[in-house]
N, C-alpha and C positions, 0 to 999 in steps of 0.2 A: 913491517916497515922499519928500516934502520933508524938509528938516532940521527945520523947525518941527514937522511931524507926528511925526517921531521924538522930538523934545524932549518933545512933549506925551505921547506914548506912554511915554517914559521916566519922566516925571513921574508919570503915572498908575500905572505899574508900581510906582514907589517908594511912592506913596500907598497903593495897595491891598495890596501885599505887605510894606511897610516895609523893602524891600531897596534898595540902591544900584545903579543901573544908568546907565551913561553911554553915549550913542550917539555914534559918530564915523563920519561917512559912513554907510554901511549896515552898520556893525559895532557890536556891543554890547560894552561892557566891563563885566564883572560884578565889582564891587568887594567883596572879602571872601568868607568862607565862607558866610555866610547867604544872600547874593545868588546865589552860584554854585550852592549846593546846592538852594535853594528854586526857582530858575527853571530849573535843568537837571533837577530831579527826581531827584537822586542823594543818597546819604549819603557819597560819597567825600570825603575831606578836601581842603581848599584846596591843601595842599602838593602833592597828586597831580594836582589839576585845573589849577592855574596853568600858564601857558605853552602850553597846548594849545587848539586851536580846536574849538568845539562848534557845533551848530545850535540856535538859540533860535527858537521859533515865536511869532509875534506874535498873540496872542489869536484872535479869531474869523476874521480874515483868513487865517490859516494861513500867512502869509508867513514863511519861514525865513530868518534872517540869521545870519551867523557871530558867535559870542560867544567872548570871550577873558577867562577868569577871572584876576584878579590879587589880590595880597594887599591887605588893607585898610590904609589909611594909619596907623591907630591901632596895628595890629600892627607896622608898620615902625618906629614910634617905639619900641616895646618891643624889637624885634629888628632893630637897624640892619644886621646882616650880611645880611639878606634884601633890602636895597635893590638890591643887585647883580642878584638874580634878577628883581625887578620892573622894573629898567631894561631888562634883556634882553627882557622881555615887551612893554614899551612900544616898544622898537625893532622888534619883530615887528609891532606894530600900525602903526607909522609906515611900514614896508616895504609892508604891504598897502595902506595908504591912498595911497601915492605911485605 
């Protein structure tokens, strides 16, 4: 799947669900509790979800890609102490992508 296809899929997911999803390589970054809970089909809180890899299935194709939930930037503005945890999550993403 090309980067453009993933971008389009990410945009469509955002439009359809109203949730923020970023695609990096063949990885999805679920930004915030609403995106993580809605797309992973769970009620578990973002604090418990963040930092762990999950499988996200892309629509009808059934292709599963790894998904990493992270805190929403607005939450980080309200809770600056959580930036350290988000930085660790982004380092995990970078490690997987390199």
